N, C-alpha and C positions, 0 to 999 in steps of 0.2 A: 505494499499498500505505499503510496506516494505521499510526501508531507502535506499536501493539499487536501488530498483525500481523509486523510487521518483528521486534518483540521475541520473538514466538513462534518464527518461523522460526531465527532465531539460538539459541534454546534447544536446539530439535531437532537443529539442526547441533551445537552443543556436545555434547550428549548422544551423538549419533552418533560425533564425534570420538573421545570418552572411551572407546569401546567398539571402536574400529577395530583395536587392536592385539589384541582378542580373536576376530578374522576372523568377525564375525557378518554375516551376508548384509545389506548396507545396506537393501533391499527391505523388509527388517522394519519399518523406522522409516517409511515411507513414508506411512502412514496412522494412526501412533500419536499418543496425545495426550499432552502434558506440562502440568504446573500446577506453578508455582513451581520448574522444574528437575525435577521428579519425574515419573517414567514413571507415568500415570494409568489408561491404556488402551492396548491393543495393535491391531494392524490390525483396524480396523473394517468390512474388506471380507471377512474370513474368519468364517465360523461357527465361532470356536473360543473355548473359555472356559479361562481359568487361575485354578484354584481356589488359595487363599491361605489359610493358617492362621497366627494367631500364638498365642505361649504365653509366658506370664510367670509370674503368682502362682498359676494354676490349671492343673492337668492332669488333670481328671477323664475327659477324653476320649481321653487317650493310648492306651488300649486299644482301643477301639472304633472310632476314625476311622481307624488303619492297616487295622484289619482290613475296614471297609468298601470302603476305595479298594482294597485287594486284590481283594475279590470282584468288584468292578466294573472291573476292570483299568485304574484311573485314576492317573495320577500327580499330584501336587500340590506345592506350595511350603509350607515350614513354616520361619517366622520366629521363632526362640527367644531370648530374653534369656541372658545370660551365666549370671545365676541358675538358669535353667529347665535348661540344658545341665549345670550342675555337680550338679543334684540326683539323688541316688544311684538314687532311685525311677522317674527318667525315663530312666535308661541303657538299660534293654532297649528301650523303645518308640523311642529315637534310633537304636539299631543296627538294628532292624526296619526304620525308615525310610531308612536310608542302603542296607541290603542291597537293598531293593525299588526303588531307583533315584527316590525322591523327593529333591526340591531342599532342601536344609538351609541356611537363612541366618540373618542377624544381625537382632536387634531391640533393639540396645543391651545393654549389660552389666546395667546398673542401672535401666533401663527409666525414663530420666530426661525431664523435661518442659522441651523446648527453648525453647519460646516461649510468652508469656503468653497465656492464652485469649481474652481480650478484646483482644489486638492482637498477633497473630502477627509483626509486624516487631519487636517488644520481646524481644530474646533473653534467655535466663535462663541460658545456659551459654557459656563462652568458647570460643574454638576448641581450647584445649589441653584443657579439660575434654572436649569433644566426642569430640576425637581419641582420649584415652586411654581413656575409656569405650568406645569402639567397637572398639578394637584389644582390650582385654580379653576383649571378646565372642569376637572371632576365636581369641585365644588359647585360651578355652575350647571353642571349635569345634574347635580342632586337636587337643584331647585325646581327641576322637571321630572324627579321621581326616578332618576336614572343612577341606579347604585354601581360602585366601582366593581363589585363581584359579578354583577350581570355585564360589564363591558371590559372585558380584560384584553383584547386586541387595540392598540392603539398605533393609529397611521400619523408619521411624523410629518409636520408641515413641508410643503414643498415635495413631499415624499424623497427627500434626501436627507441622508443620515450615514453612519458610520459604525463600527462595532462597538466604539466607546458608547454612543448613544443608546444600542442595543443593551449594552451590558448594564447601564442605569436602569433601563426599562425593566429589564428583567428583575435587577434588585428591588424594583417596587411591586414585584410579583405580577406585571404585566407582561405581554408578547407584542412586541413591534412587528407590524406587518406592511407590507409594500404591494402595488399593483404588479400583475404579471407584464414582464415587456414583450414587445414584441408587434403589437396591434397598433400602435400609437392612439388609443381610446382616449388616453389621457392629454392628448394634444387639442382636445376640444375648447381649450381655452383662449388658444390663440385667435389674433384678429388681423385682419387685411393688412392694417398698418404695419405689422410685423414682417411684411415681405415674403421672403421664400420660407420662412418659419411658419408661414398660416397653412394651415390643413383644413379643406372644408369637409363638411359633415357627410359629403357624399363619398370623398376620398376615405376618411375615417371607417366609414361602414363598409367600402369595399376591402378596405386593408383587414379588417377583421374577419372578413369570410374568406379572403385569400389566405390568410394565416390557418384559419381551420382546416382549408383544404389541402394545404401544402405540409402542414407540420405533420411529424410521425404521431404524435400525441394529441394532435388537434387542439381544442381548448379545453381539455380536460384538467379539472383541478384548477382552471384560471381565475383568477382575481381581476376582474375586469373593472376598472376605473372610469368614471365618468363625473363630471362638475354639475353640482345641482343648480350654479349659475356662473355666469361668465360676463365680462366686460359688454356694456351695452353696444359698443363697437361691433361685436359678433352679433349679427342678426340671424345667423345660421346656428341655431342651437342644435347640438347634437342630441340632446335629451329628447327632442321631438322625434327622434327616429327610434326611441326606444320599444315603442309597440311593434312596429316592424321587425327590430330587430329581435326581439323575443320570439315573436313567432316563426322567423327564419330559421334560428338556432334550434328551437323546439323540433321543427321540421328536420332538423339533422340528428336528431336524437338526443338533444342536451335536456338537462332538468335544471332549474335553479333551486339553490338553499343556501342556508346559513351556515357559516363555521361553527362547529360545536363550542359552548364555552364551559360546560360543565356545572352551571349555576342552577 
């Protein structure tokens, strides 16, 4: 076994142990994939997709997305910043998501950037700042009746982190997770003013289907990330394609589920 392979095994075992007290079936982790200590993909042998939504500064999809999911009878994961949770206009949407059994989790209180973009090993926050910010996020969730035990998965702001951030997350009894790369679904935040970086909803939609067709494991165990709101300059909202996407993926044999929490 190579050094990298051994390290990967240790990370997987560590993550499993962190959840041992939560009574999660250990077989769930057998084919999961981790990166820098963060869960990046669930069981690749199962045709299950885990929908993920993040929310911070923008909330324009807060009414549509829950309605789409309810109509399609799909449960999804929502990771919101503390600022998103405390905004009065989001209260009704959060209440509905909780009522319909969706997962509601943390995305940091103030959407901090933990590590430099040019060098992810270069931390921009201290352990104290990290912990205090995340705890404030959970405090705000508690206002909505969301307990820490029911929300053990934490998605880092900007979906950008390193092993140290994962280690600190584990010390808090939580599991850091991130989206599964490959489809560019997370690029639904881009705007036309970004030039070559911009990706239209049509292109994102097609990339998802192309990845599914061309990958040996398809979208098995995929953590598929979409934003619940984007900048007003992006009028081409990808969440509007959600009903169509769900139906297409179901026709290809996939089902949608929530990650186990053991709660």
